[in-house]
LOFIVEX-893239 format. One record per residue (C-alpha): residue in three letters; x, y, z. Coordinates in steps of 0.2 Angstrom, whole numbers, padded with zeros to 4 digits, always signed. Example, Ala and Ser with C-alpha at 12.3 -4.5 7.8 and 13.67 -1.06 7.14 Angstrom:
ALA+0062-0022+0039
SER+0068-0005+0036
// end
This chain:
MET+0854+0960-0319
ALA+0836+0960-0319
GLN+0824+0945-0326
ARG+0816+0949-0340
VAL+0797+0947-0342
LEU+0788+0946-0359
VAL+0770+0953-0357
VAL+0759+0947-0371
ASP+0741+0956-0369
ASP+0731+0966-0381
ASP+0718+0972-0367
ARG+0731+0990-0364
THR+0722+0993-0346
VAL+0727+0976-0339
ALA+0744+0975-0347
ASP+0748+0992-0341
VAL+0745+0984-0321
VAL+0753+0969-0325
CYS+0768+0977-0333
ARG+0768+0990-0315
TYR+0766+0976-0304
LEU+0782+0966-0311
GLU+0793+0984-0315
HIS+0791+0987-0296
ALA+0794+0971-0292
GLY+0811+0972-0299
TYR+0809+0966-0317
GLU+0815+0971-0333
VAL+0796+0969-0341
ASP+0791+0969-0361
HIS+0775+0971-0367
VAL+0767+0966-0384
GLY+0749+0964-0389
ASP+0747+0952-0402
GLY+0753+0933-0406
ALA+0763+0936-0418
ALA+0772+0948-0409
ALA+0775+0939-0394
LEU+0781+0927-0405
ALA+0795+0940-0413
ALA+0799+0947-0396
VAL+0805+0930-0391
ALA+0815+0926-0405
ARG+0826+0941-0405
GLN+0828+0943-0387
PRO+0822+0928-0376
PRO+0814+0932-0360
GLN+0816+0924-0343
LEU+0798+0920-0343
VAL+0781+0922-0356
VAL+0766+0930-0345
LEU+0753+0923-0361
ASP+0736+0929-0362
LEU+0724+0916-0372
MET+0714+0928-0380
LEU+0724+0937-0393
PRO+0722+0945-0411
VAL+0734+0938-0425
LEU+0738+0923-0418
ASP+0728+0917-0402
GLY+0738+0910-0385
LEU+0736+0892-0388
GLU+0747+0895-0404
VAL+0761+0905-0396
CYS+0761+0891-0382
ARG+0762+0877-0393
ARG+0776+0886-0404
LEU+0785+0892-0389
ARG+0785+0873-0384
GLU+0794+0869-0398
ARG+0809+0879-0394
PRO+0825+0869-0386
ASP+0825+0884-0371
GLY+0810+0881-0363
VAL+0805+0897-0358
PRO+0792+0896-0344
ILE+0774+0901-0348
VAL+0759+0909-0337
MET+0741+0909-0345
LEU+0729+0920-0341
THR+0713+0914-0345
ALA+0696+0921-0343
ARG+0685+0914-0331
GLY+0677+0898-0335
ASP+0686+0894-0350
GLU+0690+0877-0341
ALA+0693+0869-0360
ASP+0706+0881-0364
ARG+0715+0881-0348
ILE+0717+0862-0352
LEU+0722+0863-0364
GLY+0734+0877-0362
LEU+0741+0866-0349
GLN+0743+0851-0360
LEU+0753+0860-0372
GLY+0766+0865-0359
ALA+0759+0881-0352
ASP+0768+0879-0333
ASP+0755+0891-0323
TYR+0740+0902-0326
LEU+0728+0913-0317
SER+0709+0918-0324
LYS+0702+0933-0326
PRO+0699+0944-0316
PHE+0716+0941-0304
SER+0726+0951-0291
PRO+0741+0957-0301
ARG+0749+0953-0282
GLU+0747+0935-0285
LEU+0755+0936-0302
VAL+0768+0942-0295
LEU+0770+0929-0282
ARG+0767+0915-0297
VAL+0781+0926-0310
ARG+0791+0922-0295
SER+0788+0903-0289
VAL+0790+0900-0308
LEU+0807+0909-0310
ARG+0812+0901-0292
ARG+0811+0884-0298
ALA+0818+0885-0318
GLY+0835+0893-0307
GLY+0832+0876-0299
ASP+0830+0880-0282
PRO+0811+0871-0280
ALA+0804+0878-0263
GLY+0823+0877-0254
VAL+0825+0855-0258
PRO+0844+0852-0258
PRO+0851+0846-0275
GLU+0851+0827-0278
LEU+0852+0813-0289
LEU+0835+0802-0292
ALA+0836+0786-0302
ASP+0826+0772-0306
GLY+0825+0759-0321
GLY+0834+0768-0333
LEU+0827+0785-0328
GLU+0835+0798-0320
VAL+0831+0815-0311
ALA+0847+0827-0308
THR+0837+0840-0296
GLY+0852+0851-0298
PRO+0854+0854-0315
ARG+0837+0852-0318
VAL+0839+0838-0330
ALA+0829+0821-0334
ARG+0837+0805-0346
LEU+0828+0789-0349
HIS+0839+0777-0355
GLY+0853+0791-0358
ARG+0841+0802-0369
GLU+0836+0820-0361
LEU+0819+0822-0359
THR+0810+0838-0364
LEU+0800+0844-0347
THR+0791+0859-0342
LEU+0793+0866-0324
ARG+0782+0859-0317
GLU+0781+0844-0326
PHE+0799+0840-0318
ASP+0795+0846-0301
LEU+0781+0835-0302
LEU+0791+0819-0309
ALA+0804+0825-0295
HIS+0794+0824-0280
LEU+0786+0809-0284
MET+0801+0798-0286
ARG+0803+0804-0269
HIS+0794+0797-0261
PRO+0790+0779-0271
ALA+0777+0769-0268
ARG+0766+0783-0257
ALA+0751+0789-0264
PHE+0746+0806-0266
ARG+0730+0815-0268
ARG+0730+0830-0282
ALA+0726+0840-0269
GLU+0743+0836-0261
LEU+0751+0836-0276
LEU+0744+0852-0280
GLU+0748+0861-0263
ARG+0766+0853-0262
VAL+0773+0855-0282
TRP+0762+0872-0288
GLY+0760+0877-0268
TRP+0741+0881-0271
ARG+0733+0876-0256
PHE+0717+0879-0269
GLY+0718+0878-0286
ASP+0708+0868-0299
GLN+0714+0849-0298
SER+0714+0845-0316
THR+0730+0852-0318
VAL+0737+0838-0309
THR+0729+0827-0320
VAL+0735+0835-0336
HIS+0753+0834-0330
VAL+0751+0816-0326
ARG+0745+0814-0343
ARG+0759+0824-0351
LEU+0772+0815-0341
ARG+0767+0797-0342
GLU+0769+0802-0362
LYS+0786+0806-0359
ILE+0791+0794-0345
GLU+0781+0776-0350
ALA+0784+0763-0362
GLU+0763+0763-0363
PRO+0756+0778-0357
ALA+0740+0771-0358
ALA+0746+0755-0345
PRO+0758+0765-0335
ARG+0769+0756-0323
ARG+0780+0772-0315
ILE+0766+0784-0309
VAL+0751+0774-0307
THR+0734+0779-0303
VAL+0728+0776-0285
TRP+0707+0774-0289
GLY+0699+0786-0276
VAL+0714+0792-0272
GLY+0725+0801-0282
TYR+0744+0796-0290
ARG+0759+0785-0283
TYR+0777+0782-0292
GLU+0780+0763-0294
PRO+0799+0760-0292
THR+0803+0749-0306
ASP+0819+0741-0300
ALA+0811+0736-0285
// end
């Protein structure tokens, strides 16, 4: 059965191109043109992924993203942003979007991003075999993609989960943000603030004191490392 993608964009020209390329790639595609219609469509028949423009009538994309992240199914979100709207892009990532593209963008690149996010959602992050990573009450099972802290299941986005798993696989090793962008997101080029935003969100979910982190620590002048608490 083909995976369903919901495209949310009020620009009919852009939406037609995006839908055509996704359909050609084998996806079943639905399209709506405003934020309220997007929420109604997801509630009626949840898709496997949402391609979400930020500039929408009735209800803007950031509010749609926030409300989708309140759902328990954690539907993946790929944002479409106008070039130069860095503040909105960062806010969208903070709200839990899994990936983004700035307009104008290549439809082929969008298809690749959608395919990558859906592959990870299906539990196949770049071919890494399933494993259980554990440290100080934090457990990450990469097969079922479940993370727990002291027995309580954590609500993580796709990229948050992948970032945490990658850091835990390499304890005490410092990674530059560019390295994490390539290894976790698969991007050789991109906005490194994406990594910063996801680290901040992870700290809020796994650290006892996010402002004074003990697990994901900053290595000044380099990037970040995971510090084992069981060491």
